[in-house]
SERO-4910 file (N, C-alpha, C, O; in steps of 0.05 Angstrom, whole numbers):
BEGIN
 pado doro    nc1    nc2    nc3   cac1   cac2   cac3    cc1    cc2    cc3    oc1    oc2    oc3
  Unk    A   1910   2068   1587   1916   2084   1613   1923   2058   1625   1945   2046   1626
  Unk    A   1891   2048   1639   1898   2016   1653   1921   1997   1634   1940   1988   1646
  Unk    A   1918   1993   1607   1947   1967   1603   1973   1976   1609   1988   1959   1619
  Unk    A   1983   2000   1606   2001   2014   1620   2009   2009   1643   2030   2002   1653
  Unk    A   1985   2014   1652   1988   2013   1686   1996   1973   1703   2006   1968   1724
  Unk    A   1986   1957   1685   1981   1926   1688   2016   1918   1674   2030   1901   1683
  Unk    A   2025   1942   1646   2061   1920   1639   2065   1935   1657   2086   1924   1663
  Unk    A   2062   1957   1677   2087   1957   1688   2091   1943   1708   2113   1937   1716
  Unk    A   2066   1935   1720   2063   1920   1752   2073   1895   1740   2087   1881   1755
  Unk    A   2070   1886   1717   2081   1865   1704   2117   1858   1717   2126   1842   1734
  Unk    A   2130   1885   1696   2155   1895   1690   2170   1885   1723   2187   1868   1727
  Unk    A   2153   1905   1743   2152   1906   1770   2164   1867   1784   2186   1860   1794
  Unk    A   2142   1852   1780   2132   1826   1789   2159   1817   1773   2178   1824   1787
  Unk    A   2165   1808   1758   2177   1807   1736   2220   1813   1750   2235   1794   1756
  Unk    A   2224   1834   1750   2244   1842   1757   2249   1830   1802   2269   1828   1816
  Unk    A   2226   1828   1805   2219   1809   1841   2238   1794   1841   2259   1795   1854
  Unk    A   2226   1772   1817   2232   1751   1812   2252   1735   1807   2254   1711   1812
  Unk    A   2273   1757   1792   2299   1750   1782   2315   1764   1796   2338   1764   1788
  Unk    A   2308   1779   1820   2323   1792   1844   2325   1780   1864   2347   1782   1875
  Unk    A   2297   1758   1882   2296   1740   1886   2317   1709   1876   2334   1696   1887
  Unk    A   2306   1707   1855   2328   1685   1848   2361   1695   1844   2377   1676   1848
  Unk    A   2370   1712   1839   2400   1712   1827   2414   1721   1863   2437   1716   1869
  Unk    A   2394   1734   1884   2402   1736   1914   2389   1712   1932   2378   1721   1952
  Unk    A   2387   1686   1930   2381   1662   1942   2396   1665   1970   2383   1658   1989
  Unk    A   2419   1674   1974   2432   1670   1998   2424   1680   2028   2425   1704   2033
  Unk    A   2418   1665   2046   2406   1668   2082   2421   1687   2080   2442   1687   2068
  Unk    A   2405   1717   2100   2430   1731   2108   2417   1737   2135   2393   1743   2132
  Unk    A   2426   1739   2164   2416   1740   2183   2413   1776   2199   2432   1791   2204
  Unk    A   2388   1781   2203   2378   1809   2219   2378   1803   2240   2367   1783   2248
  Unk    A   2392   1820   2256   2381   1816   2293   2373   1852   2295   2382   1873   2288
  Unk    A   2347   1840   2309   2325   1861   2307   2321   1877   2334   2307   1897   2337
  Unk    A   2344   1860   2358   2340   1861   2387   2325   1849   2404   2333   1841   2426
  Unk    A   2298   1846   2393   2284   1824   2403   2282   1805   2377   2304   1795   2377
  Unk    A   2274   1799   2365   2290   1780   2355   2304   1772   2334   2296   1788   2316
  Unk    A   2319   1757   2325   2333   1740   2303   2317   1735   2276   2295   1725   2277
  Unk    A   2326   1742   2253   2309   1737   2223   2330   1720   2214   2351   1715   2226
  Unk    A   2323   1710   2189   2344   1696   2173   2319   1702   2153   2295   1695   2158
  Unk    A   2329   1717   2126   2314   1713   2112   2339   1709   2079   2364   1708   2082
  Unk    A   2324   1708   2052   2333   1712   2030   2332   1746   2024   2315   1763   2028
  Unk    A   2366   1744   2011   2374   1775   2012   2354   1781   1990   2334   1776   2004
  Unk    A   2345   1787   1969   2314   1778   1961   2303   1793   1976   2306   1817   1980
  Unk    A   2286   1775   1985   2262   1783   2004   2263   1801   2021   2242   1807   2032
  Unk    A   2282   1812   2028   2292   1833   2055   2296   1854   2045   2285   1872   2058
  Unk    A   2313   1863   2019   2314   1879   2002   2287   1888   1996   2279   1909   2007
  Unk    A   2263   1866   1971   2244   1880   1969   2219   1890   1992   2200   1905   1987
  Unk    A   2227   1875   2022   2215   1875   2041   2219   1915   2047   2206   1936   2050
  Unk    A   2248   1905   2044   2252   1950   2054   2252   1963   2039   2260   1985   2047
  Unk    A   2245   1963   2008   2230   1976   1990   2196   1975   1989   2183   1991   1975
  Unk    A   2186   1957   2004   2167   1966   2003   2155   1988   2035   2136   2003   2039
  Unk    A   2179   1978   2054   2171   1999   2071   2179   2017   2065   2164   2035   2073
  Unk    A   2204   2029   2050   2195   2046   2039   2181   2074   2026   2183   2098   2027
  Unk    A   2169   2055   2014   2153   2058   1998   2129   2081   2014   2123   2105   2016
  Unk    A   2119   2048   2025   2093   2051   2043   2100   2083   2059   2083   2101   2054
  Unk    A   2123   2089   2075   2124   2105   2093   2122   2132   2080   2111   2151   2090
  Unk    A   2136   2133   2050   2147   2154   2035   2119   2162   2023   2115   2186   2019
  Unk    A   2101   2146   2019   2065   2156   2013   2048   2169   2041   2033   2188   2043
  Unk    A   2058   2150   2059   2052   2165   2091   2056   2192   2095   2041   2209   2104
  Unk    A   2079   2194   2087   2093   2212   2099   2083   2248   2082   2083   2271   2089
  Unk    A   2075   2231   2050   2066   2254   2035   2048   2258   2042   2045   2277   2057
  Unk    A   2025   2239   2036   1997   2239   2043   1988   2263   2072   1968   2278   2075
  Unk    A   2013   2257   2089   2011   2277   2113   2008   2302   2106   1990   2317   2110
  Unk    A   2028   2304   2094   2042   2335   2079   2011   2345   2069   2002   2366   2077
  Unk    A   1998   2330   2053   1986   2345   2022   1953   2346   2052   1939   2366   2053
  Unk    A   1949   2326   2068   1927   2334   2074   1925   2357   2101   1909   2374   2108
  Unk    A   1953   2346   2110   1960   2379   2140   1956   2408   2125   1945   2427   2137
  Unk    A   1964   2410   2100   1963   2433   2087   1938   2433   2074   1924   2449   2086
  Unk    A   1929   2426   2061   1893   2425   2066   1870   2428   2082   1846   2433   2081
  Unk    A   1889   2420   2097   1867   2422   2133   1872   2450   2145   1859   2458   2164
  Unk    A   1893   2465   2132   1902   2485   2146   1893   2512   2125   1890   2536   2130
  Unk    A   1890   2499   2102   1881   2524   2087   1867   2526   2096   1865   2547   2109
  Unk    A   1840   2503   2095   1813   2504   2088   1801   2522   2128   1779   2533   2133
  Unk    A   1821   2520   2144   1819   2531   2167   1829   2566   2166   1826   2581   2185
  Unk    A   1836   2572   2150   1841   2595   2141   1819   2607   2124   1807   2628   2129
  Unk    A   1817   2594   2104   1784   2592   2096   1765   2609   2112   1762   2634   2112
  Unk    A   1750   2586   2130   1734   2587   2149   1739   2621   2165   1723   2639   2161
  Unk    A   1764   2623   2183   1767   2637   2192   1756   2670   2170   1737   2685   2175
  Unk    A   1772   2670   2150   1765   2690   2136   1738   2693   2126   1729   2716   2127
  Unk    A   1726   2681   2120   1690   2669   2120   1677   2690   2143   1666   2712   2138
  Unk    A   1681   2682   2160   1671   2687   2198   1675   2722   2196   1659   2738   2205
  Unk    A   1698   2727   2184   1703   2758   2188   1692   2771   2171   1684   2793   2180
  Unk    A   1687   2766   2146   1680   2782   2120   1643   2785   2121   1626   2767   2118
  Unk    A   1638   2814   2126   1622   2825   2124   1602   2823   2108   1602   2833   2086
  Unk    A   1577   2805   2122   1550   2801   2110   1542   2810   2087   1541   2835   2087
  Unk    A   1537   2802   2070   1527   2815   2048   1498   2818   2044   1486   2800   2055
  Unk    A   1484   2836   2033   1453   2847   2030   1437   2836   2023   1415   2846   2021
***
């Protein structure tokens, strides 16, 4: 399993290097508070990483809030249940 993860990681790193090399032109971005010039490959990889992190955060928050809600329901049900003799 660990070998598979390392292999996938190496493939993505190689793809990132190739993507950066093929898209070396600078592109200007106006962010309203700053102007930035980045290579196209770096901007694309940055957007990919930000999207991946935001998607992971959204999924984690959705699962954790659902688990929290389920735990509260279970605690309420335990309080309402009659005590066993």
